[in-house]
Every structure is written in structure tokens, then in C-alpha cells.
DRENLUM-719912 format. One record per atom (N, C-alpha, C): y negated, z, x negated; atom name. Coordinates in nm, 3 decimals, padded with zeros to 5 digits, m for minus. Each point is the difference from the previous one (the first is absolute). Layout:
BEGIN
[[Y,Z,X],CA]
...
***
This chain:
BEGIN
[[m09.975,22.947,m08.017],N]
[[m00.008,m00.199,m00.016],CA]
[[00.138,m00.037,m00.021],C]
[[00.069,m00.036,m00.101],N]
[[00.130,00.000,m00.009],CA]
[[00.125,m00.039,00.139],C]
[[m00.030,00.155,00.054],N]
[[00.142,00.011,00.090],CA]
[[m00.046,m00.092,00.144],C]
[[m00.160,00.028,00.020],N]
[[m00.081,m00.091,00.079],CA]
[[00.055,m00.135,00.011],C]
[[m00.010,m00.020,m00.084],N]
[[00.027,m00.160,m00.040],CA]
[[00.182,m00.053,00.046],C]
[[00.076,00.075,m00.116],N]
[[00.116,m00.024,00.046],CA]
[[00.051,00.060,00.201],C]
[[m00.109,00.085,00.058],N]
[[00.084,00.025,00.103],CA]
[[m00.117,m00.112,00.125],C]
[[m00.063,m00.095,m00.065],N]
[[m00.088,m00.109,00.058],CA]
[[00.116,m00.109,m00.019],C]
[[00.029,00.007,m00.120],N]
[[00.126,m00.119,00.004],CA]
[[00.180,00.062,00.078],C]
[[00.030,00.041,m00.028],N]
[[00.110,00.088,00.100],CA]
[[m00.030,m00.071,00.144],C]
[[m00.180,00.038,00.111],N]
[[00.021,m00.065,00.066],CA]
[[m00.044,m00.089,00.047],C]
[[m00.035,m00.059,m00.128],N]
[[00.037,m00.189,00.016],CA]
[[00.099,m00.034,m00.003],C]
[[00.086,m00.001,m00.055],N]
[[00.162,m00.014,00.003],CA]
[[00.048,00.002,00.086],C]
[[m00.045,00.136,00.112],N]
[[00.131,00.003,00.114],CA]
[[m00.097,m00.022,00.125],C]
[[m00.129,m00.047,m00.073],N]
[[m00.064,m00.084,00.154],CA]
[[00.068,m00.150,m00.045],C]
[[m00.020,m00.040,m00.122],N]
[[00.072,m00.180,m00.053],CA]
[[00.220,00.026,00.052],C]
[[m00.028,00.054,00.009],N]
[[00.098,00.056,00.038],CA]
[[00.104,m00.017,00.146],C]
[[m00.116,00.069,00.084],N]
[[00.032,00.047,00.077],CA]
[[m00.050,m00.185,00.108],C]
[[m00.129,m00.043,m00.076],N]
[[m00.035,m00.107,00.040],CA]
[[00.076,m00.152,00.026],C]
[[00.121,m00.014,m00.106],N]
[[00.084,m00.015,m00.018],CA]
[[00.141,m00.029,00.083],C]
[[00.026,00.157,00.030],N]
[[00.127,00.031,00.085],CA]
[[m00.053,m00.139,00.187],C]
[[m00.135,00.108,m00.002],N]
[[m00.069,m00.016,00.200],CA]
[[00.013,m00.171,m00.025],C]
[[m00.008,m00.079,m00.127],N]
[[m00.006,m00.133,00.016],CA]
[[00.130,m00.076,m00.028],C]
[[00.111,00.080,m00.042],N]
[[00.100,m00.056,00.019],CA]
[[00.087,00.018,00.103],C]
[[m00.030,00.117,00.063],N]
[[m00.004,00.040,00.114],CA]
[[00.008,m00.099,00.132],C]
[[m00.147,m00.054,m00.035],N]
[[m00.079,m00.123,00.076],CA]
[[00.050,m00.103,00.011],C]
[[00.086,m00.069,m00.066],N]
[[00.039,m00.066,m00.082],CA]
[[00.049,m00.035,00.177],C]
[[00.143,00.089,m00.109],N]
[[00.122,00.003,00.031],CA]
[[m00.011,00.043,00.137],C]
[[m00.114,00.048,00.065],N]
[[00.020,00.004,00.187],CA]
[[m00.070,m00.118,00.063],C]
[[m00.070,m00.079,m00.128],N]
[[m00.106,m00.098,00.059],CA]
[[00.171,m00.162,00.005],C]
[[00.057,m00.008,m00.110],N]
[[00.114,m00.057,00.030],CA]
[[00.100,m00.006,00.049],C]
[[00.005,00.127,00.054],N]
[[00.119,00.045,00.099],CA]
[[00.013,m00.115,00.139],C]
[[m00.182,m00.016,00.053],N]
[[m00.063,m00.029,00.133],CA]
[[00.044,m00.134,m00.024],C]
[[00.060,m00.060,00.103],N]
[[m00.003,m00.130,m00.045],CA]
[[m00.093,m00.093,00.169],C]
[[00.006,m00.129,m00.155],N]
[[m00.065,m00.089,00.174],CA]
[[00.064,m00.098,m00.021],C]
[[m00.019,m00.085,00.106],N]
[[00.102,m00.125,00.047],CA]
[[00.148,00.097,00.020],C]
[[m00.013,00.130,00.093],N]
[[00.126,00.031,m00.036],CA]
[[00.099,m00.041,00.084],C]
[[m00.073,m00.107,00.118],N]
[[00.174,m00.127,00.032],CA]
[[00.026,m00.094,m00.075],C]
[[m00.023,m00.030,m00.103],N]
[[00.045,m00.092,m00.055],CA]
[[00.114,00.008,m00.065],C]
[[00.118,m00.151,m00.002],N]
[[00.083,00.003,m00.066],CA]
[[00.042,m00.130,m00.068],C]
[[00.020,00.098,m00.120],N]
[[00.070,m00.175,m00.100],CA]
[[00.054,m00.070,00.087],C]
[[m00.025,m00.134,m00.032],N]
[[00.054,m00.091,00.079],CA]
[[00.143,m00.006,m00.073],C]
[[00.115,m00.064,m00.014],N]
[[00.197,00.028,00.017],CA]
[[m00.002,m00.118,m00.146],C]
[[00.015,m00.036,m00.055],N]
[[m00.004,m00.105,m00.066],CA]
[[00.025,m00.092,00.033],C]
[[00.144,m00.017,00.065],N]
[[00.080,m00.110,00.080],CA]
[[m00.126,m00.057,00.150],C]
[[m00.086,00.128,00.032],N]
[[m00.027,00.014,00.163],CA]
[[m00.118,m00.173,m00.019],C]
[[m00.118,00.018,m00.057],N]
[[m00.110,m00.139,00.011],CA]
[[m00.052,m00.001,m00.139],C]
[[m00.084,m00.161,m00.037],N]
[[m00.043,00.014,m00.080],CA]
[[m00.087,00.150,m00.110],C]
[[m00.002,00.023,m00.069],N]
[[m00.090,00.106,m00.057],CA]
[[m00.021,m00.023,m00.124],C]
[[m00.160,00.041,m00.052],N]
[[m00.033,m00.015,m00.155],CA]
[[00.084,00.146,m00.079],C]
[[00.033,m00.004,m00.101],N]
[[00.061,00.115,m00.045],CA]
[[m00.165,00.063,m00.149],C]
[[m00.014,00.082,00.051],N]
[[m00.079,00.032,m00.079],CA]
[[00.069,00.144,m00.095],C]
[[m00.093,00.050,m00.125],N]
[[00.118,00.037,m00.078],CA]
[[m00.141,00.178,m00.033],C]
[[00.022,00.118,00.043],N]
[[m00.087,00.090,m00.032],CA]
[[00.017,00.113,m00.121],C]
[[m00.061,m00.020,m00.085],N]
[[00.045,00.007,m00.155],CA]
[[m00.082,00.170,m00.009],C]
[[00.082,00.095,m00.084],N]
[[m00.124,00.101,m00.058],CA]
[[00.049,m00.010,m00.169],C]
[[m00.092,00.090,m00.016],N]
[[00.033,00.021,m00.162],CA]
[[m00.032,00.189,m00.003],C]
[[00.070,00.048,00.047],N]
[[m00.045,00.170,00.048],CA]
[[m00.134,00.017,m00.023],C]
[[m00.130,m00.069,m00.017],N]
[[m00.116,00.048,00.064],CA]
[[m00.038,m00.156,00.109],C]
[[m00.006,m00.089,m00.026],N]
[[m00.095,m00.109,00.051],CA]
[[00.185,m00.166,00.056],C]
[[m00.096,00.016,00.132],N]
[[00.031,m00.101,00.088],CA]
[[m00.042,m00.137,m00.025],C]
[[00.112,m00.090,00.067],N]
[[m00.024,m00.115,00.041],CA]
[[00.076,m00.084,00.077],C]
[[m00.085,m00.163,00.057],N]
[[00.113,m00.011,00.082],CA]
[[00.011,m00.166,m00.075],C]
[[00.163,m00.039,m00.015],N]
[[00.028,m00.154,m00.057],CA]
[[m00.018,m00.029,00.111],C]
[[m00.057,m00.146,m00.071],N]
[[00.114,m00.092,00.171],CA]
[[m00.051,m00.109,m00.054],C]
[[00.136,m00.135,00.043],N]
[[00.023,m00.105,m00.011],CA]
[[m00.121,m00.086,m00.036],C]
[[00.013,m00.096,m00.057],N]
[[m00.121,m00.043,m00.097],CA]
[[m00.003,m00.144,00.077],C]
[[00.050,m00.054,00.106],N]
[[00.034,m00.089,00.070],CA]
[[00.043,00.047,00.117],C]
[[m00.036,m00.009,00.144],N]
[[00.043,m00.023,00.095],CA]
[[m00.020,m00.122,00.115],C]
[[00.013,00.047,00.117],N]
[[m00.043,m00.088,00.099],CA]
[[m00.125,00.058,00.101],C]
[[m00.033,00.101,m00.107],N]
[[m00.095,00.066,00.082],CA]
[[m00.133,00.000,m00.098],C]
[[00.046,00.038,m00.140],N]
[[m00.087,00.007,m00.123],CA]
[[00.055,m00.046,m00.118],C]
[[m00.067,m00.121,m00.070],N]
[[m00.051,m00.082,m00.082],CA]
[[m00.111,00.133,m00.149],C]
[[00.116,00.124,m00.052],N]
[[m00.168,00.073,m00.134],CA]
[[00.035,m00.072,m00.051],C]
[[m00.031,m00.135,m00.058],N]
[[00.006,m00.034,m00.094],CA]
[[m00.183,m00.071,m00.019],C]
[[00.001,m00.010,00.089],N]
[[m00.162,m00.010,m00.026],CA]
[[m00.105,00.123,m00.010],C]
[[00.076,00.090,00.091],N]
[[m00.101,00.103,m00.009],CA]
[[00.030,00.098,m00.152],C]
[[00.168,00.003,m00.004],N]
[[m00.059,00.072,m00.189],CA]
[[00.094,m00.029,m00.098],C]
[[m00.046,m00.176,m00.025],N]
[[00.041,m00.095,00.004],CA]
[[00.084,00.047,m00.187],C]
[[00.061,m00.050,m00.048],N]
[[00.040,00.024,m00.103],CA]
[[m00.057,m00.033,m00.152],C]
[[m00.054,m00.074,m00.023],N]
[[m00.101,m00.091,m00.085],CA]
[[m00.084,00.143,m00.028],C]
[[m00.038,00.163,00.112],N]
[[m00.046,00.042,m00.006],CA]
[[00.069,00.164,m00.114],C]
[[00.133,m00.079,m00.052],N]
[[00.066,00.151,m00.107],CA]
[[00.028,m00.075,m00.091],C]
[[00.036,00.029,m00.086],N]
[[00.063,m00.092,m00.170],CA]
[[00.088,m00.036,00.042],C]
[[00.109,00.088,00.043],N]
[[00.115,m00.093,00.022],CA]
[[00.072,m00.104,00.128],C]
[[m00.117,m00.047,m00.026],N]
[[m00.008,m00.110,00.095],CA]
[[00.046,m00.127,00.072],C]
[[00.168,m00.013,m00.106],N]
[[00.088,m00.081,00.053],CA]
[[00.178,00.052,00.010],C]
[[m00.083,00.113,00.056],N]
[[00.150,m00.002,00.027],CA]
[[00.067,00.016,00.168],C]
[[00.084,00.017,00.021],N]
[[00.080,m00.086,00.204],CA]
[[m00.042,00.085,00.048],C]
[[m00.076,00.047,m00.008],N]
[[m00.020,00.190,00.092],CA]
[[00.012,m00.037,00.133],C]
[[00.063,00.119,00.046],N]
[[00.020,m00.013,00.185],CA]
[[m00.144,00.086,00.035],C]
[[m00.014,00.069,m00.052],N]
[[m00.017,00.092,00.126],CA]
[[m00.120,00.076,m00.075],C]
[[m00.146,00.052,00.056],N]
[[m00.117,00.066,m00.058],CA]
[[00.005,00.155,00.081],C]
[[m00.029,00.063,m00.114],N]
[[00.005,00.165,00.067],CA]
[[m00.177,00.029,m00.062],C]
[[m00.051,00.032,00.219],N]
[[m00.131,00.096,m00.028],CA]
[[m00.019,00.142,00.022],C]
[[m00.078,00.066,m00.090],N]
[[m00.021,00.100,00.040],CA]
[[m00.206,00.048,m00.063],C]
[[m00.031,00.091,00.100],N]
[[m00.161,00.016,m00.029],CA]
[[m00.046,00.144,m00.036],C]
[[m00.054,00.008,m00.055],N]
[[m00.058,00.145,m00.099],CA]
[[m00.085,00.028,m00.060],C]
[[m00.055,00.061,m00.080],N]
[[m00.160,m00.028,m00.041],CA]
[[00.037,m00.019,m00.055],C]
[[m00.148,m00.076,m00.080],N]
[[m00.043,m00.093,m00.095],CA]
[[00.085,00.057,m00.092],C]
[[m00.121,00.121,m00.063],N]
[[m00.030,00.048,m00.114],CA]
[[00.195,00.038,m00.083],C]
[[m00.020,00.128,00.145],N]
[[00.154,00.023,m00.032],CA]
[[00.138,m00.070,m00.045],C]
[[00.019,m00.128,00.052],N]
[[m00.006,m00.120,m00.007],CA]
[[00.027,m00.108,m00.198],C]
[[m00.139,m00.070,00.021],N]
[[00.027,m00.058,m00.120],CA]
[[m00.008,00.139,m00.154],C]
[[m00.029,00.108,00.020],N]
[[m00.021,00.088,m00.120],CA]
[[00.091,00.108,00.000],C]
[[00.109,m00.089,00.079],N]
[[00.130,00.123,m00.069],CA]
[[00.158,m00.099,00.063],C]
[[m00.002,m00.080,m00.124],N]
[[00.124,m00.103,m00.024],CA]
[[00.138,00.079,00.046],C]
[[m00.004,00.140,m00.100],N]
[[00.124,00.071,00.027],CA]
[[m00.067,00.122,m00.001],C]
[[00.135,00.118,00.078],N]
[[m00.027,00.122,00.080],CA]
[[m00.096,00.081,m00.185],C]
[[00.081,m00.052,m00.157],N]
[[m00.059,00.098,m00.084],CA]
[[m00.173,m00.087,00.026],C]
[[m00.092,m00.056,00.029],N]
[[m00.083,m00.038,00.002],CA]
[[m00.088,00.052,00.069],C]
[[00.022,00.131,00.140],N]
[[m00.049,00.036,00.045],CA]
[[m00.106,00.071,m00.013],C]
[[m00.087,00.041,00.033],N]
[[m00.128,00.029,00.027],CA]
[[m00.093,00.086,00.088],C]
[[00.053,00.147,m00.069],N]
[[m00.012,00.109,00.174],CA]
[[m00.155,m00.041,00.068],C]
[[m00.134,m00.059,m00.093],N]
[[m00.080,00.018,00.063],CA]
[[00.009,m00.167,00.077],C]
[[00.116,m00.060,m00.100],N]
[[m00.080,m00.144,00.150],CA]
[[00.079,00.015,00.116],C]
[[00.124,00.109,m00.019],N]
[[00.082,m00.006,00.146],CA]
[[m00.069,00.131,00.104],C]
[[m00.075,00.051,m00.068],N]
[[m00.164,00.097,00.138],CA]
[[m00.089,m00.063,m00.002],C]
[[m00.036,m00.126,m00.067],N]
[[m00.105,m00.082,00.034],CA]
[[00.065,m00.093,00.111],C]
[[00.124,m00.056,00.023],N]
[[00.078,m00.096,00.060],CA]
[[00.020,00.059,00.160],C]
[[00.002,00.156,m00.059],N]
[[00.059,00.107,00.185],CA]
[[m00.142,00.052,00.021],C]
[[m00.104,m00.011,m00.040],N]
[[m00.145,m00.052,00.064],CA]
[[m00.049,m00.123,00.074],C]
[[00.067,m00.061,m00.066],N]
[[m00.063,m00.169,00.073],CA]
[[00.072,m00.097,m00.123],C]
[[m00.056,m00.101,00.014],N]
[[m00.042,m00.084,m00.058],CA]
[[00.051,m00.147,00.047],C]
[[m00.025,m00.094,m00.067],N]
[[00.046,m00.151,00.057],CA]
[[00.171,m00.018,m00.056],C]
[[m00.015,m00.125,00.113],N]
[[00.144,m00.049,m00.020],CA]
[[00.089,m00.100,m00.045],C]
[[00.062,m00.039,m00.004],N]
[[00.120,m00.098,m00.085],CA]
[[00.158,m00.004,00.084],C]
[[00.001,m00.159,00.081],N]
[[00.150,m00.015,m00.054],CA]
[[00.066,00.016,m00.070],C]
[[00.117,00.052,m00.086],N]
[[00.044,m00.148,m00.070],CA]
[[00.126,m00.011,00.069],C]
[[00.011,m00.110,m00.156],N]
[[00.130,m00.116,00.086],CA]
[[00.082,m00.014,m00.108],C]
[[00.145,m00.062,00.019],N]
[[00.086,00.053,m00.044],CA]
[[00.089,m00.147,00.039],C]
[[00.043,m00.099,m00.092],N]
[[00.055,m00.098,m00.026],CA]
[[00.175,00.015,m00.024],C]
[[00.088,m00.018,00.106],N]
[[00.192,00.106,m00.025],CA]
[[00.059,m00.132,m00.014],C]
[[00.098,m00.067,m00.087],N]
[[00.091,m00.044,00.115],CA]
[[00.119,00.038,m00.003],C]
[[m00.026,m00.023,00.171],N]
[[00.163,00.105,00.009],CA]
[[00.041,00.104,m00.001],C]
[[m00.111,00.157,00.046],N]
[[m00.015,00.026,m00.028],CA]
[[00.135,00.098,00.086],C]
[[00.095,00.109,m00.072],N]
[[00.142,00.005,m00.001],CA]
[[m00.051,00.162,00.141],C]
[[m00.003,00.044,00.091],N]
[[00.107,00.105,00.073],CA]
[[m00.010,00.115,m00.076],C]
[[m00.055,00.097,00.041],N]
[[00.002,00.134,m00.109],CA]
[[00.001,00.161,00.118],C]
[[00.013,00.146,m00.058],N]
[[m00.024,00.110,00.083],CA]
[[m00.142,m00.013,00.026],C]
[[m00.019,m00.082,m00.108],N]
[[m00.201,00.077,m00.037],CA]
[[m00.054,m00.229,00.085],C]
[[00.071,m00.077,00.045],N]
[[m00.085,m00.094,00.015],CA]
[[00.141,m00.025,00.127],C]
[[m00.092,00.004,00.065],N]
[[00.062,m00.025,00.159],CA]
[[m00.013,m00.117,00.114],C]
[[00.093,m00.089,00.018],N]
[[m00.014,m00.078,00.097],CA]
[[m00.019,00.046,00.139],C]
[[m00.079,m00.118,00.070],N]
[[m00.109,00.081,00.117],CA]
[[00.013,m00.121,00.098],C]
[[00.044,m00.114,00.053],N]
[[00.030,m00.069,00.155],CA]
[[m00.091,m00.037,00.092],C]
[[m00.114,m00.076,m00.038],N]
[[m00.151,00.064,00.111],CA]
[[00.088,m00.218,00.117],C]
[[m00.137,00.063,00.103],N]
[[00.056,m00.159,00.010],CA]
[[m00.128,m00.087,00.059],C]
[[00.066,m00.153,00.006],N]
[[m00.114,m00.071,m00.071],CA]
[[m00.161,00.027,00.076],C]
[[00.001,00.032,00.098],N]
[[m00.153,00.122,m00.014],CA]
[[m00.109,00.030,m00.060],C]
[[00.146,00.174,00.004],N]
[[m00.021,00.056,m00.055],CA]
[[m00.050,m00.004,m00.165],C]
[[00.084,m00.067,m00.025],N]
[[m00.029,m00.052,m00.217],CA]
[[m00.126,m00.085,00.079],C]
[[m00.073,m00.073,00.105],N]
[[m00.069,m00.042,m00.017],CA]
[[m00.153,00.057,00.016],C]
[[00.098,00.161,00.063],N]
[[m00.158,00.075,00.002],CA]
[[m00.044,00.080,m00.132],C]
[[00.179,00.028,m00.026],N]
[[m00.062,00.068,m00.197],CA]
[[m00.060,m00.107,m00.088],C]
[[00.006,m00.128,00.019],N]
[[m00.044,m00.070,m00.102],CA]
[[m00.110,m00.039,00.060],C]
[[m00.135,00.030,00.133],N]
[[m00.086,00.026,m00.049],CA]
[[m00.072,00.101,m00.033],C]
[[00.055,00.115,00.074],N]
[[00.012,00.127,m00.059],CA]
[[m00.069,00.031,m00.153],C]
[[00.103,m00.024,m00.109],N]
[[m00.076,m00.061,m00.152],CA]
[[m00.111,m00.069,m00.039],C]
[[00.027,m00.182,00.101],N]
[[m00.101,m00.057,m00.015],CA]
[[m00.203,00.038,00.000],C]
[[00.036,00.118,00.109],N]
[[m00.128,00.041,00.109],CA]
[[m00.018,00.050,m00.161],C]
[[00.054,00.076,m00.126],N]
[[m00.051,00.072,m00.033],CA]
[[m00.046,m00.069,m00.157],C]
[[00.018,m00.084,00.049],N]
[[m00.050,m00.110,m00.196],CA]
[[m00.186,m00.009,00.040],C]
[[m00.042,m00.050,m00.072],N]
[[m00.145,m00.034,00.001],CA]
[[m00.065,m00.115,00.027],C]
[[m00.066,m00.094,00.083],N]
[[00.001,m00.136,m00.050],CA]
[[00.053,m00.095,m00.132],C]
[[m00.008,m00.101,m00.016],N]
[[00.086,m00.086,m00.068],CA]
[[m00.131,00.007,m00.143],C]
[[m00.098,m00.034,00.051],N]
[[m00.091,00.029,m00.081],CA]
[[m00.055,00.163,m00.099],C]
[[00.005,00.046,00.045],N]
[[m00.032,00.162,00.038],CA]
[[00.158,00.075,m00.100],C]
[[00.136,m00.135,m00.016],N]
[[00.059,00.082,m00.086],CA]
[[00.011,00.023,m00.096],C]
[[00.037,00.132,m00.124],N]
[[00.035,00.009,m00.119],CA]
[[00.099,00.039,m00.073],C]
[[00.034,m00.062,m00.045],N]
[[00.171,00.031,m00.118],CA]
[[m00.008,00.071,m00.078],C]
[[00.118,00.049,00.011],N]
[[00.013,00.106,m00.104],CA]
[[00.090,m00.012,m00.090],C]
[[00.070,00.081,m00.151],N]
[[00.085,m00.037,m00.023],CA]
[[00.098,00.092,00.047],C]
[[00.124,m00.059,00.044],N]
[[00.104,00.098,00.035],CA]
[[00.013,00.020,m00.177],C]
[[00.159,00.123,00.075],N]
[[00.050,00.038,m00.147],CA]
[[00.122,m00.009,m00.030],C]
[[00.079,m00.131,00.024],N]
[[00.080,m00.081,m00.072],CA]
[[m00.088,m00.135,00.008],C]
[[00.145,m00.102,m00.028],N]
[[m00.029,m00.110,00.061],CA]
[[00.022,m00.050,00.128],C]
[[00.037,00.060,00.083],N]
[[00.055,m00.058,00.180],CA]
[[m00.073,00.028,00.013],C]
[[m00.146,00.118,m00.049],N]
[[m00.097,00.127,00.079],CA]
[[m00.081,m00.056,00.092],C]
[[m00.128,m00.023,00.104],N]
[[m00.160,00.036,m00.013],CA]
[[m00.002,00.070,00.085],C]
[[m00.210,00.048,m00.010],N]
[[m00.054,00.072,00.111],CA]
[[m00.151,m00.097,00.001],C]
[[00.061,00.013,00.061],N]
[[m00.171,m00.069,00.156],CA]
[[m00.058,00.145,00.028],C]
[[m00.188,m00.095,00.062],N]
[[m00.043,00.158,00.057],CA]
[[00.061,m00.025,00.078],C]
[[m00.020,00.121,00.091],N]
[[m00.032,00.037,00.173],CA]
[[m00.018,00.030,00.049],C]
[[m00.032,00.013,00.129],N]
[[m00.052,00.053,00.116],CA]
[[00.034,00.132,00.003],C]
[[m00.099,00.087,00.045],N]
[[00.082,00.118,00.061],CA]
[[m00.019,00.132,m00.145],C]
[[m00.012,00.120,00.032],N]
[[m00.032,00.158,m00.065],CA]
[[00.145,00.028,m00.034],C]
[[m00.017,00.029,m00.164],N]
[[00.172,00.110,m00.001],CA]
[[m00.083,00.145,00.041],C]
[[00.060,00.101,00.014],N]
[[m00.077,00.239,m00.021],CA]
[[00.141,m00.021,00.055],C]
[[00.012,00.121,m00.054],N]
[[00.123,00.132,00.104],CA]
[[00.015,m00.019,00.121],C]
[[00.015,m00.043,00.038],N]
[[m00.041,m00.042,00.162],CA]
[[00.099,m00.172,00.001],C]
[[m00.035,m00.096,m00.056],N]
[[00.075,m00.059,00.011],CA]
[[m00.001,m00.159,m00.110],C]
[[00.144,00.086,m00.042],N]
[[00.075,m00.071,m00.161],CA]
[[00.067,m00.029,00.038],C]
[[00.019,m00.127,m00.090],N]
[[00.124,m00.105,m00.030],CA]
[[00.083,00.029,00.106],C]
[[00.079,00.157,00.033],N]
[[00.095,m00.057,00.054],CA]
[[00.001,00.013,00.121],C]
[[m00.082,00.059,00.116],N]
[[m00.145,m00.043,00.092],CA]
[[m00.037,m00.111,00.005],C]
[[m00.032,m00.080,m00.084],N]
[[00.062,m00.138,00.034],CA]
[[00.071,m00.072,00.001],C]
[[00.063,m00.012,m00.025],N]
[[00.159,m00.046,00.024],CA]
[[00.056,00.011,00.146],C]
[[m00.054,00.184,00.012],N]
[[00.110,m00.031,00.134],CA]
[[m00.078,m00.043,00.087],C]
[[m00.170,00.024,m00.049],N]
[[m00.089,m00.077,00.175],CA]
[[00.046,m00.142,m00.010],C]
[[00.062,m00.082,m00.039],N]
[[00.000,m00.120,m00.007],CA]
[[00.160,m00.010,00.041],C]
[[00.086,00.072,m00.080],N]
[[00.097,00.041,00.105],CA]
[[m00.003,m00.011,00.148],C]
[[m00.053,00.137,00.017],N]
[[m00.063,m00.038,00.182],CA]
[[m00.112,m00.090,00.032],C]
[[m00.070,m00.093,m00.036],N]
[[m00.036,m00.127,00.062],CA]
[[00.055,m00.100,00.035],C]
[[00.138,00.000,m00.066],N]
[[00.064,m00.115,m00.007],CA]
[[00.138,00.073,00.146],C]
[[m00.061,00.191,00.039],N]
[[00.133,m00.012,00.061],CA]
[[00.112,00.062,m00.014],C]
[[m00.041,00.037,m00.130],N]
[[00.153,00.070,m00.027],CA]
[[00.005,00.200,m00.025],C]
[[00.123,00.053,00.074],N]
[[m00.056,00.176,00.017],CA]
[[m00.018,00.054,m00.165],C]
[[m00.108,00.093,m00.066],N]
[[m00.005,m00.003,m00.102],CA]
[[m00.045,00.210,00.095],C]
[[m00.140,00.040,m00.123],N]
[[m00.037,00.092,00.007],CA]
[[m00.163,m00.051,00.031],C]
[[m00.051,00.165,00.043],N]
[[m00.155,m00.025,00.067],CA]
[[m00.044,00.035,m00.177],C]
[[00.045,00.085,m00.052],N]
[[m00.125,00.020,m00.129],CA]
[[00.098,m00.039,m00.155],C]
[[m00.014,m00.011,m00.071],N]
[[00.158,m00.030,m00.102],CA]
[[m00.089,00.020,m00.121],C]
[[m00.043,00.011,m00.068],N]
[[m00.065,00.044,m00.061],CA]
[[00.076,m00.002,m00.158],C]
[[00.150,00.029,m00.019],N]
[[00.095,00.010,m00.092],CA]
[[00.102,m00.106,00.020],C]
[[00.067,m00.025,m00.077],N]
[[00.132,m00.148,m00.014],CA]
[[00.128,00.111,00.219],C]
[[00.026,00.101,m00.139],N]
[[00.064,00.016,00.075],CA]
[[m00.016,m00.014,00.157],C]
[[m00.147,00.043,00.070],N]
[[m00.023,m00.058,00.161],CA]
[[00.043,m00.110,00.018],C]
[[m00.087,m00.127,m00.087],N]
[[00.060,m00.102,00.051],CA]
[[00.192,m00.087,00.018],C]
[[00.078,00.063,m00.145],N]
[[00.130,m00.046,m00.004],CA]
[[00.051,00.106,00.085],C]
[[m00.042,00.077,00.100],N]
[[00.091,00.065,00.112],CA]
[[00.019,m00.058,00.108],C]
[[m00.033,m00.077,00.014],N]
[[m00.072,m00.151,00.130],CA]
[[00.118,m00.084,00.024],C]
[[00.020,m00.033,m00.220],N]
[[00.093,m00.119,m00.013],CA]
[[00.124,m00.019,00.002],C]
[[00.079,00.021,00.075],N]
[[00.192,00.017,m00.042],CA]
[[00.068,m00.035,m00.123],C]
[[00.045,00.081,m00.103],N]
[[00.030,m00.071,m00.085],CA]
[[00.203,00.001,m00.001],C]
[[00.015,m00.068,m00.120],N]
[[00.040,m00.145,00.070],CA]
[[00.142,00.131,m00.048],C]
[[00.115,m00.048,00.049],N]
[[00.150,00.078,m00.010],CA]
[[00.059,00.015,m00.090],C]
[[00.003,00.057,m00.122],N]
[[00.136,m00.059,m00.128],CA]
[[m00.206,00.082,m00.128],C]
[[m00.068,00.029,00.097],N]
[[m00.153,00.018,m00.126],CA]
[[00.017,00.146,00.021],C]
***
């Protein structure tokens, strides 16, 4: 009986490892197939543009945008009054998307619950994570990307599409004094992850990105790294 149980566990382990490897390979292949393959980033001095930043913490990606441009003023959509540190001179707002329970129950990686992870992979309601920043500095993991005004307007529209009507919006406390969560449209699952959301918004803006990007590296591979980083 014990031998049979151990054999079953061994095959389950092999199956899990094989599924993980297949998923990783599929993610690499899917993220290497470009969308908007003919797109080119505008040159700095060529024409007016809006510079956004694509950030990654190794697990999750976000899109940081200027708080105010001629194309969009985010202060009404994501007011600083929704966060604790409302009186800082914020210059940017960073937006990302993910599964509600995982986001809200995992303020640090030490809080990761395997059951919450599995539940999220199977499907769950989404939230937007919105962080306010003061002059975020570019780095190897926070890369600037220039968009033409019409492309930036398309990005803005794509992000706003994920917000429910104002009367239905629910706020959840953030991790720190400068961030907050909002209820959002969409369903998170293993095929539609937070990183897929980032690349989908960039694709709607017309920028080049991968077709299927479950991992942050699949997003960042299409955003040029600044020299020196």
C-alpha cells in the first residue's frame, strides 16, 4: 500500500514538472511571436510623444504614465485622495491588473498562499492596482517607452475600459501609503495573467509586443533597455 502511494506521488510529481515545463516553453514561444511587428518607437526629437515606463518586479508588470498630459489627466480617474499619502507632488500613475484575492491577500511574497495561487490560476475576479509615483527613475527593470499622441490615447482608452462605471467602483486598501486597488472588468486565469494584460494594453496602443506573455520577461523583451543598465 505504501509503495503504491509513493509511486502515485512520484508520477504526480513528474506530471506537475512536465506541465510546468510545457507551460514555460509555451510562454517563451508565445511571447516571441510579435504583435504590431511593423511598429517603430518614435525618435526622441522626431515628433511630439508621450513617454511611459514599463516596470517589472520579476513577477508582475505595470505601466507608469505621466499624471497629466494634453491627452489625459488621470487625477479625476485615479485621484490622490484615494490613497493615504495624498499630498505628495506626484508626477506619474502606474497601473496594473490582476486577480483580486491574490492581490489583496499577498502584500509580500512571504504571504503567498499556494491555495490562493491555484484558485487564481483557475479563474477569479480582477482588480486594478494603481500606484502614484514622484518622478520614477528609469532602470533595467523600469524602461521608458515612447508613444505617439494617438497611440497614447489608445492606451488610455484601453485602460479605462477595464474600470466599471463610477457608481460600481469599489476601492480596496493598497500595500503602502501611495497605492490603492480598484475593482475592474475582466477575469484572471492561467491564460490571461497580469503580464498578458500589460502586453494587451500595449498592443491596443499599437506598440510591438508578444502574442502571449504569461511571464514578465515576455513583456520586457519587447521594451528596449536603456544603454548603461
